[in-house]
C-alpha positions as CSV (number, residue, x, y, z in Angstrom):
1,M,57.3,25.2,36.9
2,I,54.7,26.0,39.4
3,G,53.2,28.7,37.2
4,V,53.2,26.4,34.1
5,A,50.9,23.6,35.6
6,P,47.8,25.7,36.1
7,S,48.2,27.0,32.5
8,R,48.4,23.5,31.2
9,R,45.3,22.5,33.2
10,R,43.4,25.4,31.8
11,D,44.5,24.4,28.3
12,H,43.3,20.8,28.9
13,L,40.0,22.1,30.3
14,E,39.4,24.3,27.3
15,E,40.2,21.4,25.0
16,D,37.8,19.1,26.8
17,R,35.1,21.8,26.7
18,S,35.7,22.3,23.0
19,D,35.5,18.6,22.4
20,S,32.4,18.3,24.4
21,E,30.8,21.2,22.5
22,A,31.8,19.7,19.2
23,H,30.3,16.3,20.2
24,S,27.1,18.0,21.3
25,Y,26.9,19.9,18.0
26,D,27.5,16.7,16.0
27,V,24.7,14.9,18.0
28,A,22.3,17.8,17.5
29,V,23.1,17.9,13.7
30,S,22.6,14.2,13.4
31,S,19.3,14.3,15.4
32,D,18.1,17.1,13.3
33,S,19.0,15.3,10.1
34,E,17.2,12.2,11.2
35,R,14.1,14.2,12.0
36,R,14.1,15.8,8.6
37,S,14.6,12.4,7.0
38,T,11.7,10.9,8.9
39,T,9.5,13.9,8.1
40,D,10.3,13.5,4.4
41,L,9.6,9.8,4.5
42,L,6.2,10.4,6.2
43,R,5.4,13.0,3.6
44,R,6.2,10.6,0.8
45,G,4.1,7.9,2.5
46,R,1.1,10.2,2.7
47,Q,1.6,11.2,-0.9
48,F,1.5,7.5,-2.0
49,E,-1.6,6.9,0.0
50,V,-3.4,10.0,-1.4
51,M,-2.5,9.0,-4.9
52,T,-3.9,5.5,-4.3
53,L,-7.0,6.9,-2.7
54,S,-7.6,9.4,-5.6
55,W,-7.0,6.7,-8.3
56,N,-9.5,4.3,-6.7
57,V,-12.1,7.0,-6.2
58,V,-12.0,7.7,-9.9
59,G,-11.8,4.0,-10.6
60,V,-15.0,3.3,-8.8
61,V,-16.9,5.6,-11.1
62,I,-15.3,4.3,-14.3
63,L,-15.7,0.7,-13.3
64,A,-19.4,1.2,-12.4
65,Y,-20.0,2.6,-15.8
66,A,-18.0,-0.1,-17.6
67,A,-19.7,-2.9,-15.6
68,I,-23.2,-1.7,-16.4
69,V,-22.5,-1.2,-20.1
70,A,-20.7,-4.6,-20.5
71,R,-22.9,-6.4,-17.9
72,S,-19.5,-7.6,-16.4
73,V,-19.5,-9.2,-13.0
74,A,-15.7,-9.1,-13.0
75,L,-15.6,-5.3,-13.5
76,A,-18.3,-4.8,-10.9
77,G,-16.3,-7.0,-8.5
78,F,-13.1,-5.1,-9.2
79,G,-15.0,-1.9,-8.4
80,V,-15.7,-3.5,-4.9
81,D,-12.0,-4.2,-4.6
82,S,-11.3,-0.5,-5.3
83,V,-13.7,0.5,-2.5
84,I,-11.7,-1.9,-0.2
85,E,-8.4,-0.2,-1.3
86,I,-9.9,3.2,-0.5
87,G,-10.6,2.0,3.0
88,A,-7.1,0.6,3.4
89,S,-5.6,3.9,2.2
90,A,-7.7,5.9,4.6
91,V,-6.5,3.6,7.5
92,V,-2.9,4.2,6.6
93,L,-3.4,8.0,6.4
94,W,-5.0,7.9,9.8
95,E,-2.1,5.8,11.2
96,L,0.6,8.0,9.7
97,A,-0.9,11.1,11.4
98,D,0.1,9.6,14.8
99,A,2.4,6.5,14.6
100,A,1.8,5.5,18.2
101,K,2.1,1.7,18.9
102,S,-1.5,1.4,20.0
103,R,-2.6,3.1,16.8
104,Q,-0.3,0.8,14.7
105,K,-1.9,-2.3,16.2
106,R,-5.5,-1.0,15.5
107,A,-4.4,-0.1,11.9
108,M,-2.9,-3.5,11.3
109,R,-6.2,-5.2,12.4
110,M,-8.0,-2.9,10.0
111,I,-5.6,-3.8,7.2
112,G,-6.2,-7.5,8.0
113,A,-9.9,-6.9,7.8
114,S,-9.4,-5.4,4.4
115,F,-7.6,-8.5,3.2
116,L,-10.5,-10.6,4.6
117,A,-13.0,-8.5,2.8
118,L,-11.0,-8.9,-0.4
119,A,-11.0,-12.7,0.1
120,V,-14.7,-12.8,0.6
121,Y,-15.2,-10.8,-2.6
122,L,-13.0,-13.1,-4.5
123,V,-14.8,-16.2,-3.3
124,V,-18.3,-14.8,-4.1
125,Q,-17.4,-13.3,-7.4
126,S,-15.3,-16.2,-8.8
127,T,-17.8,-18.9,-7.7
128,F,-20.8,-17.0,-9.0
129,V,-19.2,-16.4,-12.4
130,L,-18.1,-20.0,-12.8
131,V,-21.4,-21.5,-11.6
132,V,-23.7,-19.2,-13.6
133,G,-21.4,-19.2,-16.6
134,F,-22.0,-15.5,-17.0
135,Q,-20.4,-14.2,-20.2
136,P,-20.1,-10.4,-20.4
137,H,-20.0,-8.1,-23.4
138,H,-16.7,-6.7,-24.6
139,S,-15.5,-3.6,-22.7
140,P,-12.8,-1.4,-24.2
141,V,-13.2,1.0,-21.3
142,G,-12.7,-1.8,-18.8
143,I,-9.7,-3.2,-20.6
144,T,-8.0,0.2,-20.8
145,W,-8.7,1.1,-17.1
146,T,-7.6,-2.3,-15.7
147,A,-4.4,-2.1,-17.8
148,L,-3.6,1.4,-16.5
149,T,-4.5,0.3,-12.9
150,A,-2.2,-2.7,-13.0
151,V,0.8,-0.6,-13.9
152,A,-0.1,2.3,-11.4
153,M,-0.7,-0.1,-8.5
154,V,2.6,-1.9,-9.0
155,L,4.5,1.4,-8.9
156,L,2.5,2.6,-5.8
157,A,3.1,-0.8,-4.1
158,L,6.8,-0.6,-4.7
159,G,6.9,3.0,-3.3
160,K,4.9,2.1,-0.2
161,S,7.0,-0.9,0.5
162,S,10.3,1.1,0.2
163,V,9.1,3.9,2.4
164,G,7.5,1.5,4.9
165,R,10.8,-0.4,5.3
166,A,12.7,2.9,5.7
167,L,10.3,4.0,8.4
168,Q,10.1,0.5,9.9
169,N,6.3,1.0,9.7
170,P,4.5,-2.3,9.5
171,V,1.1,-0.6,8.6
172,L,2.4,1.1,5.5
173,T,4.3,-2.0,4.4
174,A,1.2,-4.2,4.9
175,E,-0.9,-1.7,2.9
176,G,1.7,-1.8,0.2
177,R,0.9,-5.6,-0.1
178,V,-2.8,-4.7,-0.3
179,T,-2.0,-2.4,-3.3
180,L,0.1,-5.2,-4.8
181,V,-2.9,-7.6,-4.6
182,D,-4.9,-4.8,-6.2
183,A,-2.4,-4.7,-9.1
184,I,-2.4,-8.5,-9.5
185,L,-6.2,-8.5,-9.4
186,A,-6.3,-5.8,-12.1
187,G,-4.0,-7.9,-14.2
188,A,-6.2,-11.0,-13.7
189,V,-9.3,-9.0,-14.7
190,L,-7.5,-7.7,-17.7
191,I,-6.4,-11.2,-18.8
192,G,-10.0,-12.3,-18.4
193,L,-11.4,-9.4,-20.4
194,V,-8.9,-9.8,-23.2
195,S,-9.2,-13.6,-23.3
196,N,-13.0,-13.2,-23.6
197,V,-12.5,-10.9,-26.5
198,L,-9.9,-12.9,-28.4
199,L,-10.6,-16.5,-27.4
200,G,-14.0,-16.6,-25.7
201,W,-12.4,-17.7,-22.5
202,W,-14.9,-16.2,-20.1
203,W,-13.8,-18.4,-17.3
204,A,-10.1,-17.1,-17.2
205,D,-10.9,-14.2,-14.8
206,P,-12.7,-16.1,-12.1
207,T,-10.1,-18.9,-12.2
208,A,-7.3,-16.3,-11.6
209,G,-9.4,-15.0,-8.7
210,Y,-8.9,-18.3,-6.8
211,V,-5.1,-18.0,-7.1
212,I,-5.2,-14.5,-5.7
213,L,-7.5,-15.7,-2.9
214,F,-4.7,-17.8,-1.4
215,Y,-2.4,-14.7,-1.2
216,A,-5.2,-12.5,0.3
217,I,-6.0,-15.1,3.1
218,R,-2.3,-15.4,4.0
219,E,-1.7,-11.7,4.2
220,A,-4.9,-11.3,6.3
221,R,-3.7,-13.8,8.8
222,E,-0.3,-12.2,9.1
223,A,-1.8,-8.7,9.5
224,L,-4.2,-9.8,12.2
225,R,-1.4,-11.5,14.1
226,G,0.6,-8.3,14.0
């Protein structure tokens, strides 16, 4: 009996050590899996922002050409919105490079400033077009590009929102809303251009701009508070 007890104690110690090692291994595997998942999400977030940035850089050139040819204030204004979206995407890429809390707060303020800039643009453009009664020429290039942009921005906004929630990153989520506003604005400009072609409703686009203005101001306030 005396010789059996130490043996049992050794067995228990070995079992405890084995359980401890197994637990440590599980924790290490779980931690490594979480790091890989976070890295993958950050990579996807950057890809969405690079795609948005690239799309809008090309868009600025196309919209400038279409606005000049058609003498369209709406298309010129949408080009300004594309420049704002380029700035917002650049802010998120900067924030994702180092997701420190201090950087997140500065990035949220920059996103809020982007929404404010968009609101100012909407007020100026919509009011000017309505007051002056400016009627542009038809623009097949403008119609095609705004239609493609509306679809592309919706898809990018959904992707950013999904990744932002998974990362619990308020900056990426907020910029996803900027992209959604860009999609809605593209749709509004498209409706205005098509209505002008089919019905002569030149005022449709600036009127829709006032609706989007409310959303832009609300998002700016929330982003600046964050």
